[in-house]
TORKOL-4160 file (C-alpha; in steps of 0.2 Angstrom, whole numbers, padded with zeros to 4 digits, m for minus):
295
<pt num="1" X="0830" Y="m0145" Z="0551"/>
<pt num="2" X="0829" Y="m0126" Z="0547"/>
<pt num="3" X="0815" Y="m0130" Z="0536"/>
<pt num="4" X="0804" Y="m0137" Z="0549"/>
<pt num="5" X="0809" Y="m0125" Z="0560"/>
<pt num="6" X="0802" Y="m0108" Z="0551"/>
<pt num="7" X="0789" Y="m0119" Z="0548"/>
<pt num="8" X="0782" Y="m0120" Z="0568"/>
<pt num="9" X="0788" Y="m0102" Z="0570"/>
<pt num="10" X="0780" Y="m0097" Z="0556"/>
<pt num="11" X="0767" Y="m0103" Z="0559"/>
<pt num="12" X="0764" Y="m0096" Z="0580"/>
<pt num="13" X="0758" Y="m0081" Z="0572"/>
<pt num="14" X="0742" Y="m0090" Z="0563"/>
<pt num="15" X="0739" Y="m0100" Z="0581"/>
<pt num="16" X="0740" Y="m0083" Z="0589"/>
<pt num="17" X="0727" Y="m0077" Z="0578"/>
<pt num="18" X="0715" Y="m0090" Z="0581"/>
<pt num="19" X="0718" Y="m0093" Z="0600"/>
<pt num="20" X="0714" Y="m0072" Z="0602"/>
<pt num="21" X="0698" Y="m0074" Z="0594"/>
<pt num="22" X="0691" Y="m0083" Z="0608"/>
<pt num="23" X="0704" Y="m0080" Z="0624"/>
<pt num="24" X="0711" Y="m0065" Z="0629"/>
<pt num="25" X="0730" Y="m0063" Z="0628"/>
<pt num="26" X="0733" Y="m0067" Z="0644"/>
<pt num="27" X="0723" Y="m0085" Z="0644"/>
<pt num="28" X="0734" Y="m0087" Z="0627"/>
<pt num="29" X="0751" Y="m0083" Z="0635"/>
<pt num="30" X="0747" Y="m0091" Z="0652"/>
<pt num="31" X="0742" Y="m0109" Z="0642"/>
<pt num="32" X="0757" Y="m0106" Z="0628"/>
<pt num="33" X="0772" Y="m0104" Z="0643"/>
<pt num="34" X="0764" Y="m0118" Z="0655"/>
<pt num="35" X="0762" Y="m0130" Z="0641"/>
<pt num="36" X="0778" Y="m0125" Z="0634"/>
<pt num="37" X="0787" Y="m0127" Z="0650"/>
<pt num="38" X="0778" Y="m0145" Z="0653"/>
<pt num="39" X="0785" Y="m0148" Z="0638"/>
<pt num="40" X="0802" Y="m0147" Z="0643"/>
<pt num="41" X="0801" Y="m0154" Z="0660"/>
<pt num="42" X="0801" Y="m0172" Z="0652"/>
<pt num="43" X="0819" Y="m0167" Z="0642"/>
<pt num="44" X="0828" Y="m0167" Z="0658"/>
<pt num="45" X="0834" Y="m0183" Z="0664"/>
<pt num="46" X="0838" Y="m0188" Z="0647"/>
<pt num="47" X="0849" Y="m0171" Z="0645"/>
<pt num="48" X="0858" Y="m0164" Z="0660"/>
<pt num="49" X="0852" Y="m0174" Z="0672"/>
<pt num="50" X="0840" Y="m0168" Z="0687"/>
<pt num="51" X="0855" Y="m0163" Z="0702"/>
<pt num="52" X="0864" Y="m0154" Z="0686"/>
<pt num="53" X="0844" Y="m0146" Z="0680"/>
<pt num="54" X="0842" Y="m0140" Z="0697"/>
<pt num="55" X="0859" Y="m0134" Z="0702"/>
<pt num="56" X="0858" Y="m0123" Z="0684"/>
<pt num="57" X="0842" Y="m0117" Z="0690"/>
<pt num="58" X="0846" Y="m0111" Z="0706"/>
<pt num="59" X="0863" Y="m0104" Z="0700"/>
<pt num="60" X="0857" Y="m0092" Z="0686"/>
<pt num="61" X="0838" Y="m0092" Z="0695"/>
<pt num="62" X="0838" Y="m0071" Z="0694"/>
<pt num="63" X="0844" Y="m0069" Z="0675"/>
<pt num="64" X="0829" Y="m0083" Z="0671"/>
<pt num="65" X="0817" Y="m0071" Z="0680"/>
<pt num="66" X="0822" Y="m0057" Z="0668"/>
<pt num="67" X="0823" Y="m0067" Z="0654"/>
<pt num="68" X="0805" Y="m0075" Z="0657"/>
<pt num="69" X="0797" Y="m0058" Z="0660"/>
<pt num="70" X="0806" Y="m0049" Z="0646"/>
<pt num="71" X="0809" Y="m0062" Z="0632"/>
<pt num="72" X="0793" Y="m0073" Z="0635"/>
<pt num="73" X="0778" Y="m0065" Z="0647"/>
<pt num="74" X="0779" Y="m0047" Z="0639"/>
<pt num="75" X="0782" Y="m0049" Z="0622"/>
<pt num="76" X="0771" Y="m0065" Z="0620"/>
<pt num="77" X="0757" Y="m0055" Z="0625"/>
<pt num="78" X="0759" Y="m0040" Z="0616"/>
<pt num="79" X="0759" Y="m0049" Z="0601"/>
<pt num="80" X="0741" Y="m0059" Z="0606"/>
<pt num="81" X="0735" Y="m0040" Z="0609"/>
<pt num="82" X="0742" Y="m0035" Z="0592"/>
<pt num="83" X="0733" Y="m0050" Z="0582"/>
<pt num="84" X="0718" Y="m0046" Z="0590"/>
<pt num="85" X="0717" Y="m0031" Z="0576"/>
<pt num="86" X="0733" Y="m0036" Z="0564"/>
<pt num="87" X="0735" Y="m0049" Z="0551"/>
<pt num="88" X="0744" Y="m0063" Z="0557"/>
<pt num="89" X="0755" Y="m0062" Z="0543"/>
<pt num="90" X="0759" Y="m0043" Z="0545"/>
<pt num="91" X="0765" Y="m0047" Z="0563"/>
<pt num="92" X="0776" Y="m0061" Z="0558"/>
<pt num="93" X="0784" Y="m0045" Z="0544"/>
<pt num="94" X="0785" Y="m0033" Z="0556"/>
<pt num="95" X="0794" Y="m0045" Z="0569"/>
<pt num="96" X="0805" Y="m0047" Z="0558"/>
<pt num="97" X="0814" Y="m0031" Z="0562"/>
<pt num="98" X="0822" Y="m0039" Z="0578"/>
<pt num="99" X="0838" Y="m0043" Z="0571"/>
<pt num="100" X="0840" Y="m0023" Z="0565"/>
<pt num="101" X="0837" Y="m0018" Z="0585"/>
<pt num="102" X="0850" Y="m0033" Z="0590"/>
<pt num="103" X="0863" Y="m0024" Z="0577"/>
<pt num="104" X="0858" Y="m0007" Z="0585"/>
<pt num="105" X="0857" Y="m0013" Z="0604"/>
<pt num="106" X="0873" Y="m0020" Z="0603"/>
<pt num="107" X="0882" Y="m0006" Z="0597"/>
<pt num="108" X="0882" Y="m0001" Z="0616"/>
<pt num="109" X="0890" Y="m0015" Z="0623"/>
<pt num="110" X="0903" Y="m0019" Z="0611"/>
<pt num="111" X="0916" Y="m0009" Z="0600"/>
<pt num="112" X="0920" Y="m0023" Z="0589"/>
<pt num="113" X="0901" Y="m0025" Z="0583"/>
<pt num="114" X="0900" Y="m0005" Z="0577"/>
<pt num="115" X="0886" Y="m0003" Z="0565"/>
<pt num="116" X="0895" Y="0007" Z="0553"/>
<pt num="117" X="0898" Y="0007" Z="0533"/>
<pt num="118" X="0885" Y="m0006" Z="0523"/>
<pt num="119" X="0878" Y="m0012" Z="0541"/>
<pt num="120" X="0873" Y="0004" Z="0544"/>
<pt num="121" X="0866" Y="0006" Z="0528"/>
<pt num="122" X="0857" Y="m0009" Z="0530"/>
<pt num="123" X="0848" Y="m0005" Z="0548"/>
<pt num="124" X="0842" Y="0011" Z="0539"/>
<pt num="125" X="0836" Y="0001" Z="0524"/>
<pt num="126" X="0826" Y="m0011" Z="0535"/>
<pt num="127" X="0819" Y="0002" Z="0547"/>
<pt num="128" X="0813" Y="0012" Z="0530"/>
<pt num="129" X="0801" Y="m0004" Z="0527"/>
<pt num="130" X="0796" Y="m0005" Z="0545"/>
<pt num="131" X="0790" Y="0014" Z="0544"/>
<pt num="132" X="0780" Y="0009" Z="0526"/>
<pt num="133" X="0774" Y="m0007" Z="0535"/>
<pt num="134" X="0766" Y="0005" Z="0548"/>
<pt num="135" X="0762" Y="0021" Z="0538"/>
<pt num="136" X="0750" Y="0007" Z="0527"/>
<pt num="137" X="0739" Y="0001" Z="0545"/>
<pt num="138" X="0723" Y="0011" Z="0545"/>
<pt num="139" X="0725" Y="0024" Z="0562"/>
<pt num="140" X="0717" Y="0013" Z="0573"/>
<pt num="141" X="0728" Y="m0002" Z="0569"/>
<pt num="142" X="0746" Y="0009" Z="0572"/>
<pt num="143" X="0745" Y="0006" Z="0589"/>
<pt num="144" X="0744" Y="m0014" Z="0586"/>
<pt num="145" X="0759" Y="m0012" Z="0574"/>
<pt num="146" X="0769" Y="m0002" Z="0585"/>
<pt num="147" X="0766" Y="m0017" Z="0599"/>
<pt num="148" X="0774" Y="m0028" Z="0586"/>
<pt num="149" X="0788" Y="m0017" Z="0585"/>
<pt num="150" X="0790" Y="m0019" Z="0604"/>
<pt num="151" X="0789" Y="m0037" Z="0605"/>
<pt num="152" X="0804" Y="m0035" Z="0594"/>
<pt num="153" X="0814" Y="m0023" Z="0604"/>
<pt num="154" X="0811" Y="m0034" Z="0620"/>
<pt num="155" X="0816" Y="m0050" Z="0611"/>
<pt num="156" X="0835" Y="m0041" Z="0607"/>
<pt num="157" X="0837" Y="m0035" Z="0621"/>
<pt num="158" X="0835" Y="m0050" Z="0629"/>
<pt num="159" X="0845" Y="m0058" Z="0614"/>
<pt num="160" X="0860" Y="m0046" Z="0622"/>
<pt num="161" X="0856" Y="m0050" Z="0639"/>
<pt num="162" X="0857" Y="m0067" Z="0640"/>
<pt num="163" X="0873" Y="m0068" Z="0629"/>
<pt num="164" X="0881" Y="m0059" Z="0643"/>
<pt num="165" X="0872" Y="m0064" Z="0656"/>
<pt num="166" X="0870" Y="m0083" Z="0654"/>
<pt num="167" X="0883" Y="m0089" Z="0641"/>
<pt num="168" X="0888" Y="m0100" Z="0655"/>
<pt num="169" X="0871" Y="m0110" Z="0658"/>
<pt num="170" X="0866" Y="m0124" Z="0649"/>
<pt num="171" X="0853" Y="m0122" Z="0633"/>
<pt num="172" X="0841" Y="m0133" Z="0642"/>
<pt num="173" X="0843" Y="m0123" Z="0658"/>
<pt num="174" X="0839" Y="m0108" Z="0649"/>
<pt num="175" X="0823" Y="m0113" Z="0641"/>
<pt num="176" X="0814" Y="m0121" Z="0654"/>
<pt num="177" X="0821" Y="m0106" Z="0667"/>
<pt num="178" X="0813" Y="m0093" Z="0657"/>
<pt num="179" X="0798" Y="m0103" Z="0652"/>
<pt num="180" X="0793" Y="m0108" Z="0670"/>
<pt num="181" X="0796" Y="m0090" Z="0677"/>
<pt num="182" X="0785" Y="m0084" Z="0662"/>
<pt num="183" X="0772" Y="m0095" Z="0671"/>
<pt num="184" X="0774" Y="m0090" Z="0687"/>
<pt num="185" X="0773" Y="m0071" Z="0680"/>
<pt num="186" X="0757" Y="m0073" Z="0669"/>
<pt num="187" X="0749" Y="m0087" Z="0683"/>
<pt num="188" X="0736" Y="m0071" Z="0693"/>
<pt num="189" X="0731" Y="m0065" Z="0674"/>
<pt num="190" X="0728" Y="m0083" Z="0666"/>
<pt num="191" X="0720" Y="m0088" Z="0682"/>
<pt num="192" X="0708" Y="m0072" Z="0683"/>
<pt num="193" X="0702" Y="m0071" Z="0666"/>
<pt num="194" X="0697" Y="m0086" Z="0662"/>
<pt num="195" X="0684" Y="m0090" Z="0651"/>
<pt num="196" X="0666" Y="m0094" Z="0656"/>
<pt num="197" X="0663" Y="m0105" Z="0642"/>
<pt num="198" X="0674" Y="m0118" Z="0637"/>
<pt num="199" X="0683" Y="m0113" Z="0620"/>
<pt num="200" X="0683" Y="m0123" Z="0604"/>
<pt num="201" X="0695" Y="m0136" Z="0601"/>
<pt num="202" X="0701" Y="m0124" Z="0586"/>
<pt num="203" X="0709" Y="m0112" Z="0602"/>
<pt num="204" X="0714" Y="m0125" Z="0613"/>
<pt num="205" X="0722" Y="m0133" Z="0599"/>
<pt num="206" X="0730" Y="m0116" Z="0593"/>
<pt num="207" X="0738" Y="m0114" Z="0610"/>
<pt num="208" X="0743" Y="m0132" Z="0615"/>
<pt num="209" X="0752" Y="m0129" Z="0596"/>
<pt num="210" X="0760" Y="m0113" Z="0602"/>
<pt num="211" X="0769" Y="m0121" Z="0618"/>
<pt num="212" X="0772" Y="m0138" Z="0612"/>
<pt num="213" X="0777" Y="m0134" Z="0596"/>
<pt num="214" X="0782" Y="m0116" Z="0595"/>
<pt num="215" X="0793" Y="m0114" Z="0612"/>
<pt num="216" X="0798" Y="m0132" Z="0616"/>
<pt num="217" X="0800" Y="m0141" Z="0601"/>
<pt num="218" X="0807" Y="m0124" Z="0591"/>
<pt num="219" X="0818" Y="m0122" Z="0606"/>
<pt num="220" X="0827" Y="m0138" Z="0604"/>
<pt num="221" X="0828" Y="m0137" Z="0586"/>
<pt num="222" X="0835" Y="m0119" Z="0587"/>
<pt num="223" X="0850" Y="m0122" Z="0598"/>
<pt num="224" X="0854" Y="m0139" Z="0590"/>
<pt num="225" X="0856" Y="m0131" Z="0574"/>
<pt num="226" X="0867" Y="m0117" Z="0581"/>
<pt num="227" X="0879" Y="m0131" Z="0592"/>
<pt num="228" X="0878" Y="m0142" Z="0575"/>
<pt num="229" X="0878" Y="m0130" Z="0560"/>
<pt num="230" X="0884" Y="m0113" Z="0570"/>
<pt num="231" X="0876" Y="m0096" Z="0574"/>
<pt num="232" X="0874" Y="m0089" Z="0557"/>
<pt num="233" X="0866" Y="m0104" Z="0547"/>
<pt num="234" X="0853" Y="m0106" Z="0561"/>
<pt num="235" X="0850" Y="m0086" Z="0560"/>
<pt num="236" X="0843" Y="m0091" Z="0541"/>
<pt num="237" X="0827" Y="m0094" Z="0553"/>
<pt num="238" X="0825" Y="m0075" Z="0551"/>
<pt num="239" X="0824" Y="m0073" Z="0535"/>
<pt num="240" X="0809" Y="m0090" Z="0530"/>
<pt num="241" X="0799" Y="m0085" Z="0545"/>
<pt num="242" X="0790" Y="m0070" Z="0541"/>
<pt num="243" X="0788" Y="m0076" Z="0522"/>
<pt num="244" X="0779" Y="m0092" Z="0530"/>
<pt num="245" X="0771" Y="m0080" Z="0541"/>
<pt num="246" X="0763" Y="m0075" Z="0526"/>
<pt num="247" X="0755" Y="m0089" Z="0517"/>
<pt num="248" X="0751" Y="m0096" Z="0534"/>
<pt num="249" X="0740" Y="m0080" Z="0535"/>
<pt num="250" X="0735" Y="m0081" Z="0516"/>
<pt num="251" X="0729" Y="m0101" Z="0514"/>
<pt num="252" X="0723" Y="m0104" Z="0532"/>
<pt num="253" X="0715" Y="m0088" Z="0539"/>
<pt num="254" X="0712" Y="m0078" Z="0520"/>
<pt num="255" X="0721" Y="m0066" Z="0525"/>
<pt num="256" X="0726" Y="m0050" Z="0510"/>
<pt num="257" X="0744" Y="m0053" Z="0505"/>
<pt num="258" X="0746" Y="m0031" Z="0501"/>
<pt num="259" X="0760" Y="m0023" Z="0490"/>
<pt num="260" X="0764" Y="m0015" Z="0505"/>
<pt num="261" X="0767" Y="m0030" Z="0517"/>
<pt num="262" X="0778" Y="m0038" Z="0502"/>
<pt num="263" X="0788" Y="m0023" Z="0500"/>
<pt num="264" X="0791" Y="m0021" Z="0518"/>
<pt num="265" X="0795" Y="m0037" Z="0519"/>
<pt num="266" X="0811" Y="m0036" Z="0506"/>
<pt num="267" X="0815" Y="m0020" Z="0515"/>
<pt num="268" X="0815" Y="m0026" Z="0531"/>
<pt num="269" X="0826" Y="m0043" Z="0526"/>
<pt num="270" X="0837" Y="m0036" Z="0514"/>
<pt num="271" X="0841" Y="m0023" Z="0529"/>
<pt num="272" X="0843" Y="m0038" Z="0542"/>
<pt num="273" X="0854" Y="m0046" Z="0527"/>
<pt num="274" X="0867" Y="m0029" Z="0526"/>
<pt num="275" X="0864" Y="m0024" Z="0545"/>
<pt num="276" X="0868" Y="m0043" Z="0554"/>
<pt num="277" X="0882" Y="m0044" Z="0539"/>
<pt num="278" X="0877" Y="m0059" Z="0530"/>
<pt num="279" X="0877" Y="m0052" Z="0514"/>
<pt num="280" X="0893" Y="m0042" Z="0512"/>
<pt num="281" X="0900" Y="m0037" Z="0494"/>
<pt num="282" X="0917" Y="m0043" Z="0491"/>
<pt num="283" X="0930" Y="m0030" Z="0489"/>
<pt num="284" X="0940" Y="m0026" Z="0476"/>
<pt num="285" X="0958" Y="m0024" Z="0474"/>
<pt num="286" X="0967" Y="m0011" Z="0464"/>
<pt num="287" X="0978" Y="m0017" Z="0452"/>
<pt num="288" X="0995" Y="m0010" Z="0452"/>
<pt num="289" X="0999" Y="m0005" Z="0433"/>
<pt num="290" X="1012" Y="m0015" Z="0428"/>
<pt num="291" X="1032" Y="m0009" Z="0422"/>
<pt num="292" X="1036" Y="m0017" Z="0405"/>
<pt num="293" X="1054" Y="m0017" Z="0400"/>
<pt num="294" X="1060" Y="m0003" Z="0390"/>
<pt num="295" X="1074" Y="m0002" Z="0376"/>
Protein backbone atom coordinates (compact mmCIF):
# COMPACT_ATOMS: atom_id res chain seq x y z
CA UNK A 1 0.00 0.00 0.00
CA UNK A 2 2.90 2.34 0.78
CA UNK A 3 4.43 1.73 -2.65
CA UNK A 4 1.07 2.31 -4.34
CA UNK A 5 0.69 5.65 -2.56
CA UNK A 6 4.24 6.71 -3.48
CA UNK A 7 3.67 5.68 -7.11
CA UNK A 8 0.49 7.78 -7.30
CA UNK A 9 1.95 10.89 -5.64
CA UNK A 10 5.23 10.56 -7.54
CA UNK A 11 3.36 10.54 -10.85
CA UNK A 12 1.42 13.72 -9.99
CA UNK A 13 4.36 15.92 -11.00
CA UNK A 14 4.52 14.21 -14.39
CA UNK A 15 0.78 14.63 -14.98
CA UNK A 16 0.96 18.33 -14.04
CA UNK A 17 3.79 18.83 -16.54
CA UNK A 18 1.76 17.19 -19.30
CA UNK A 19 -1.38 19.20 -18.51
CA UNK A 20 0.23 22.67 -18.29
CA UNK A 21 1.64 22.26 -21.78
CA UNK A 22 -1.85 22.85 -23.13
CA UNK A 23 -4.00 24.51 -20.47
CA UNK A 24 -3.43 27.21 -17.86
CA UNK A 25 -2.44 26.41 -14.26
CA UNK A 26 -5.85 27.64 -13.03
CA UNK A 27 -7.65 25.17 -15.31
CA UNK A 28 -5.41 22.33 -14.18
CA UNK A 29 -6.08 23.08 -10.52
CA UNK A 30 -9.83 23.57 -10.98
CA UNK A 31 -10.15 20.31 -12.90
CA UNK A 32 -7.99 18.51 -10.37
CA UNK A 33 -9.91 19.53 -7.24
CA UNK A 34 -13.29 19.20 -8.99
CA UNK A 35 -12.58 15.63 -10.07
CA UNK A 36 -11.15 14.85 -6.64
CA UNK A 37 -14.30 16.12 -4.94
CA UNK A 38 -16.59 14.13 -7.24
CA UNK A 39 -14.55 10.98 -6.69
CA UNK A 40 -14.84 11.26 -2.89
CA UNK A 41 -18.58 11.95 -2.77
CA UNK A 42 -19.63 8.28 -3.39
CA UNK A 43 -17.52 7.19 -0.40
CA UNK A 44 -19.52 9.32 2.06
CA UNK A 45 -22.58 7.06 2.50
CA UNK A 46 -20.39 3.98 2.98
CA UNK A 47 -17.79 5.40 5.36
CA UNK A 48 -19.84 7.82 7.48
CA UNK A 49 -23.35 8.19 6.14
CA UNK A 50 -24.76 11.43 4.74
CA UNK A 51 -26.12 12.70 8.05
CA UNK A 52 -22.80 12.45 9.90
CA UNK A 53 -20.87 13.76 6.90
CA UNK A 54 -23.04 16.87 6.49
CA UNK A 55 -23.06 17.54 10.24
CA UNK A 56 -19.27 17.36 10.40
CA UNK A 57 -18.91 19.57 7.31
CA UNK A 58 -21.04 22.25 9.00
CA UNK A 59 -19.16 21.93 12.29
CA UNK A 60 -15.70 22.29 10.73
CA UNK A 61 -16.65 24.60 7.85
CA UNK A 62 -14.25 27.45 8.69
CA UNK A 63 -11.10 25.32 9.21
CA UNK A 64 -11.96 23.34 6.08
CA UNK A 65 -12.27 26.56 4.09
CA UNK A 66 -8.80 27.67 5.16
CA UNK A 67 -7.41 24.20 4.48
CA UNK A 68 -8.99 24.16 1.04
CA UNK A 69 -7.31 27.45 0.13
CA UNK A 70 -3.88 27.00 1.72
CA UNK A 71 -3.47 23.22 1.40
CA UNK A 72 -5.04 22.74 -2.02
CA UNK A 73 -6.02 25.68 -4.23
CA UNK A 74 -3.01 27.97 -3.69
CA UNK A 75 -0.19 25.37 -3.51
CA UNK A 76 -1.65 23.41 -6.44
CA UNK A 77 -1.67 26.60 -8.53
CA UNK A 78 1.89 27.50 -7.53
CA UNK A 79 3.08 24.02 -8.42
CA UNK A 80 1.33 24.01 -11.80
CA UNK A 81 2.66 27.49 -12.57
CA UNK A 82 6.21 26.51 -11.65
CA UNK A 83 6.14 23.39 -13.82
CA UNK A 84 5.60 25.47 -16.93
CA UNK A 85 9.37 26.09 -16.63
CA UNK A 86 10.78 23.49 -14.24
CA UNK A 87 11.21 19.77 -14.91
CA UNK A 88 8.63 17.65 -13.11
CA UNK A 89 11.31 15.56 -11.36
CA UNK A 90 13.02 18.64 -9.97
CA UNK A 91 9.69 19.94 -8.65
CA UNK A 92 9.16 16.63 -6.88
CA UNK A 93 12.58 16.82 -5.25
CA UNK A 94 12.10 20.42 -4.11
CA UNK A 95 8.71 19.64 -2.60
CA UNK A 96 10.32 16.89 -0.53
CA UNK A 97 11.51 19.70 1.75
CA UNK A 98 8.01 19.94 3.25
CA UNK A 99 8.89 17.94 6.41
CA UNK A 100 11.79 20.33 7.04
CA UNK A 101 9.40 23.28 7.09
CA UNK A 102 7.07 21.29 9.34
CA UNK A 103 9.87 20.63 11.83
CA UNK A 104 10.65 24.35 11.98
CA UNK A 105 7.00 25.44 12.26
CA UNK A 106 6.16 22.91 14.97
CA UNK A 107 8.90 24.50 17.10
CA UNK A 108 6.64 27.52 17.66
CA UNK A 109 3.64 25.43 18.69
CA UNK A 110 5.07 22.73 20.93
CA UNK A 111 7.87 22.94 23.45
CA UNK A 112 8.16 19.16 23.32
CA UNK A 113 9.15 19.25 19.64
CA UNK A 114 12.08 21.65 19.79
CA UNK A 115 14.52 21.32 16.91
CA UNK A 116 17.87 20.79 18.63
CA UNK A 117 20.88 18.57 18.33
CA UNK A 118 20.74 16.10 15.46
CA UNK A 119 17.31 17.35 14.42
CA UNK A 120 18.65 20.87 14.02
CA UNK A 121 21.62 19.52 12.07
CA UNK A 122 19.19 17.63 9.84
CA UNK A 123 17.20 20.77 9.09
CA UNK A 124 20.41 22.59 8.16
CA UNK A 125 21.57 19.72 5.91
CA UNK A 126 18.18 19.54 4.23
CA UNK A 127 18.08 23.25 3.48
CA UNK A 128 21.63 23.04 2.10
CA UNK A 129 20.19 20.57 -0.41
CA UNK A 130 17.44 23.05 -1.23
CA UNK A 131 19.99 25.82 -1.76
CA UNK A 132 22.00 23.53 -4.04
CA UNK A 133 18.97 22.84 -6.21
CA UNK A 134 17.80 26.45 -6.37
CA UNK A 135 21.29 27.76 -7.04
CA UNK A 136 21.80 25.28 -9.89
CA UNK A 137 18.80 26.66 -11.80
CA UNK A 138 19.16 29.18 -14.64
CA UNK A 139 18.36 32.72 -13.54
CA UNK A 140 14.93 32.64 -15.20
CA UNK A 141 13.93 29.46 -13.34
CA UNK A 142 14.87 30.52 -9.80
CA UNK A 143 11.46 32.10 -9.22
CA UNK A 144 9.76 28.87 -10.30
CA UNK A 145 11.94 26.89 -7.89
CA UNK A 146 11.04 29.28 -5.08
CA UNK A 147 7.35 28.83 -5.94
CA UNK A 148 7.72 25.07 -5.35
CA UNK A 149 9.36 25.78 -1.99
CA UNK A 150 6.41 28.01 -1.13
CA UNK A 151 4.07 25.08 -1.83
CA UNK A 152 6.12 22.98 0.60
CA UNK A 153 5.84 25.74 3.21
CA UNK A 154 2.06 25.98 2.69
CA UNK A 155 1.68 22.20 3.02
CA UNK A 156 3.73 22.28 6.23
CA UNK A 157 1.71 25.11 7.73
CA UNK A 158 -1.54 23.44 6.73
CA UNK A 159 -0.53 20.15 8.35
CA UNK A 160 0.27 21.92 11.62
CA UNK A 161 -3.02 23.84 11.45
CA UNK A 162 -5.04 20.73 10.61
CA UNK A 163 -3.45 18.88 13.50
CA UNK A 164 -4.56 21.62 15.86
CA UNK A 165 -8.03 22.44 14.49
CA UNK A 166 -9.24 19.30 12.70
CA UNK A 167 -8.06 16.56 15.03
CA UNK A 168 -11.64 15.54 15.81
CA UNK A 169 -12.85 15.70 12.19
CA UNK A 170 -13.28 12.38 10.35
CA UNK A 171 -10.70 11.75 7.64
CA UNK A 172 -13.31 11.70 4.89
CA UNK A 173 -14.73 15.03 6.02
CA UNK A 174 -11.29 16.67 6.07
CA UNK A 175 -10.51 15.43 2.56
CA UNK A 176 -13.93 16.05 1.03
CA UNK A 177 -14.51 19.41 2.72
CA UNK A 178 -11.12 20.88 1.86
CA UNK A 179 -11.38 19.78 -1.78
CA UNK A 180 -14.94 21.11 -2.08
CA UNK A 181 -13.88 24.52 -0.77
CA UNK A 182 -10.83 24.46 -3.05
CA UNK A 183 -13.17 23.82 -5.99
CA UNK A 184 -15.30 26.84 -5.04
CA UNK A 185 -12.18 28.99 -4.62
CA UNK A 186 -10.88 28.04 -8.09
CA UNK A 187 -14.26 28.23 -9.82
CA UNK A 188 -13.95 31.86 -11.08
CA UNK A 189 -10.45 31.35 -12.49
CA UNK A 190 -11.19 27.90 -13.83
CA UNK A 191 -14.28 28.98 -15.75
CA UNK A 192 -12.81 32.34 -16.74
CA UNK A 193 -9.81 30.75 -18.49
CA UNK A 194 -11.47 27.93 -20.39
CA UNK A 195 -9.52 27.06 -23.56
CA UNK A 196 -11.01 27.93 -26.95
CA UNK A 197 -10.00 24.56 -28.38
CA UNK A 198 -10.56 21.16 -26.79
CA UNK A 199 -7.35 19.95 -25.09
CA UNK A 200 -5.84 16.65 -26.14
CA UNK A 201 -6.73 13.40 -24.46
CA UNK A 202 -3.32 13.45 -22.75
CA UNK A 203 -4.06 16.75 -21.01
CA UNK A 204 -7.61 15.73 -20.06
CA UNK A 205 -6.45 12.31 -18.87
CA UNK A 206 -3.68 13.90 -16.80
CA UNK A 207 -6.15 16.19 -15.01
CA UNK A 208 -8.52 13.28 -14.35
CA UNK A 209 -5.62 11.22 -12.99
CA UNK A 210 -4.51 14.11 -10.75
CA UNK A 211 -7.97 14.39 -9.21
CA UNK A 212 -9.24 10.82 -9.29
CA UNK A 213 -6.06 9.03 -8.22
CA UNK A 214 -3.73 11.75 -6.95
CA UNK A 215 -6.29 13.21 -4.53
CA UNK A 216 -9.22 10.91 -3.71
CA UNK A 217 -7.57 7.47 -3.92
CA UNK A 218 -4.27 8.71 -2.49
CA UNK A 219 -5.96 10.46 0.43
CA UNK A 220 -7.83 7.29 1.36
CA UNK A 221 -4.67 5.19 1.06
CA UNK A 222 -2.67 7.64 3.13
CA UNK A 223 -5.10 7.89 6.01
CA UNK A 224 -5.70 4.12 5.93
CA UNK A 225 -1.96 3.66 6.35
CA UNK A 226 -1.95 6.04 9.30
CA UNK A 227 -4.83 4.18 10.94
CA UNK A 228 -3.39 0.73 10.27
CA UNK A 229 0.37 1.14 10.58
CA UNK A 230 0.82 4.50 12.27
CA UNK A 231 1.94 7.94 11.14
CA UNK A 232 5.71 7.19 11.22
CA UNK A 233 5.27 4.34 8.73
CA UNK A 234 3.00 6.41 6.49
CA UNK A 235 5.55 9.23 6.57
CA UNK A 236 8.04 6.95 4.79
CA UNK A 237 6.26 7.92 1.58
CA UNK A 238 8.23 11.18 1.81
CA UNK A 239 11.40 9.30 0.88
CA UNK A 240 9.89 7.46 -2.09
CA UNK A 241 7.95 10.24 -3.86
CA UNK A 242 10.86 12.47 -5.02
CA UNK A 243 12.87 9.54 -6.36
CA UNK A 244 9.82 8.28 -8.26
CA UNK A 245 9.12 11.79 -9.56
CA UNK A 246 12.65 11.88 -11.01
CA UNK A 247 12.12 8.40 -12.48
CA UNK A 248 8.80 9.27 -14.14
CA UNK A 249 10.20 12.49 -15.55
CA UNK A 250 13.27 10.77 -16.99
CA UNK A 251 11.44 7.77 -18.47
CA UNK A 252 8.21 9.31 -19.76
CA UNK A 253 9.16 12.95 -20.38
CA UNK A 254 12.85 12.52 -21.27
CA UNK A 255 13.92 14.93 -18.54
CA UNK A 256 17.63 14.91 -17.64
CA UNK A 257 18.67 13.60 -14.24
CA UNK A 258 21.45 15.98 -13.25
CA UNK A 259 24.16 15.61 -10.63
CA UNK A 260 22.75 18.62 -8.76
CA UNK A 261 19.30 16.99 -8.66
CA UNK A 262 20.70 13.75 -7.22
CA UNK A 263 22.94 15.62 -4.77
CA UNK A 264 20.12 17.87 -3.65
CA UNK A 265 17.81 14.87 -3.27
CA UNK A 266 20.36 13.06 -1.10
CA UNK A 267 20.89 16.09 1.16
CA UNK A 268 17.16 16.76 1.51
CA UNK A 269 16.33 13.14 2.36
CA UNK A 270 19.14 12.91 4.91
CA UNK A 271 17.99 16.21 6.36
CA UNK A 272 14.38 15.02 6.53
CA UNK A 273 15.44 11.75 8.19
CA UNK A 274 17.42 13.60 10.87
CA UNK A 275 15.17 16.65 11.20
CA UNK A 276 12.01 14.60 11.79
CA UNK A 277 13.71 12.13 14.13
CA UNK A 278 13.23 9.19 11.75
CA UNK A 279 16.97 8.52 11.74
CA UNK A 280 18.55 8.36 15.16
CA UNK A 281 21.92 7.21 16.33
CA UNK A 282 22.06 4.93 19.36
CA UNK A 283 23.52 6.49 22.45
CA UNK A 284 26.62 4.83 23.74
CA UNK A 285 26.59 3.90 27.37
CA UNK A 286 29.57 4.73 29.51
CA UNK A 287 31.05 1.61 30.99
CA UNK A 288 32.07 2.09 34.59
CA UNK A 289 35.44 0.68 35.54
CA UNK A 290 35.09 -2.59 37.39
CA UNK A 291 36.79 -2.98 40.71
CA UNK A 292 39.02 -6.02 41.11
CA UNK A 293 39.48 -7.74 44.43
CA UNK A 294 42.96 -7.01 45.77
CA UNK A 295 45.00 -9.25 48.12
